[in-house]
N, C-alpha and C positions, 0 to 999 in steps of 0.2 A: 568469558564467554560472551558471545554476541548473538542476539534474537534479532531476525527478522520478520516482521510481519507483511504479506503481500495477500493480495487477492483483488476479485472486481473494486470497480467503483461502487460506493454503497455497501459494503461487505463489512465495515466496521473497522477497520485498520487504526484510526484516528481514537476510534471510540476509547477499542481496548488498549491505545497506547495510554492513555490516559487513567485507565480504571487499575490499570495494572502497576504504573507508576508509584500506586501508596502502597503495594504491595512487596516491592521490588527493591534490593538493595544499592543498585546501579542504576544509572542516568535513563530516563525514560524519554525517547524524539521522536518527532517525528520530522519526515523528510520534508515535505512540502512545507512546513511552518519554518524550517531552517534555510531553505529557498527564500521564501518569500523574505525573511526578515535581509537576508543576508543580499540579496537583489533590489530590495525597496521595490518590487515589483510582485502583485499579485500572480498566482498560477494563471490565470486567464488573461492578463496583459505579455508576460511572457511567450506566451503561446502566440498571442497574435505578431508579437514584434518578432519572434525569433521561426516561428513555424515546431511544429512538434520533433521533428530532426533535431533542428537547433536547441530546442525545449531540452531534448534527450541528454543532448550532450554535457549543457549545464547541471542536469540532475545529476551522471555519471560522476561530474568531478565534485558534487557536496558529498554523493555517497562515500567513494574513494577518501573523502578527507576525514570524513566523520569514521571511516573505519578505521585511519592512521591514528588517531587521537584519541580512541576509547578503546579499550580492550575489552572491556564488559558494559554493554547495553543493551537496550530494545531499542530497537528500531522502525517506526510504523514507515513503508515504504508507498511512492504514489502505485493505484492501479496498475500504472504502465510500466514501470521501472524496470520488472522483474520478466520481462515479457523476450528474452532472446536467450538463445542458450548459452551465449557467453558470460551474462549477466546472471544467470540463475548458478553456472557453473563458480562465478565470481563470489557468490553470494554464499553459495554453500563450503566453498572452500575457507571462507572467512567467518562462519559462524552458523546458525540454526536458521534454516528456513524454516518459516512456519505458515501455512495457506488457510484462511479465514473463510472458510467453504461458505454459500449461502444460495439456498433456491433463484435460480433466473427470476421465478414471480417477484420474489420479496426483495430482489436488488430493484428491478425494474420500478415497483413501488416506492422504494425511498429514491430512486432516481430521478422519479418525477415530483415528488416533494421539495426537491433542492437544483434542479434542473438551470440555476442561475448560477451557483458556486461551479460547476461542472463547464471547463472549456470545450469540450468536444460536445456538448450537447445542448449549451445555450441558445442554440440559431434553429434548434429542433422543434418542432411540433409535438405533442403527446406519444399519435400513434407514429411518427419516426422516431423516436426515443426506445418508445419498447423495441423497435425492430432493430434498429443500431446497437441498442443492448444486445439482445438475443445474437445477434452475429457477432459483435467485437466480442464477447463472453467465450464463444463456439472459438474463438482464435485466441481467445489467450489463456483457457483452460488449460489446455495443453503443457504449458509453462508452469501456471500454478499448481498442478498435480506433482510436477516434478519437486515439491518440495519435501524434507523431512518430517513433516508433521503436517494430517489435516486436521485443521482443527472445525465442529460441525456449530459455526460462529451464530447461530440462529437460538443454538440451546445450552451454550458453553454457560457457566457462572463462572464470577471472576475467582474465589477460591480454589477452584479446580485448575484454572489456565494459570495462575501465581504456583501452583505446586507444580503443573510440569514444566514451567520455563525452570523453577529452584532445582528441579528433581537433576538438574542438566548443569548445575555450577558446581 
């Protein structure tokens, strides 16, 4: 079984992927890390070179290749990976999609603390980041809500989360 973690920037997808890797008997991978290793460029640099639409093409190629190579895995997606109906359908037909839901205020707080690592936020001031994040979240949430499971990422514990996944295996 394949499990895909989705959610907004700062929701904890990479954090949970790393935490769960200790408890799950199959590979736990991070799509962004795979892209960085494969392309030998940071996500920020790939956005600069190819723009967001060009980056999404690269991202989709890595997603498809990863799914082809692994029958069982937990894959942390980028915040914008699963924001189209086609991608949602593709992910759900190839595994279980899990939305890591967080309050927008918490997301904004996290994003302000790590904006230099976020290609969509790097050039924005703090008030611009808050406005941008809230607006983008409203656009993306309808896709995230189509997930098979919605997890309260702010209050989830590792053991409970691992059990939820293992109950599907």
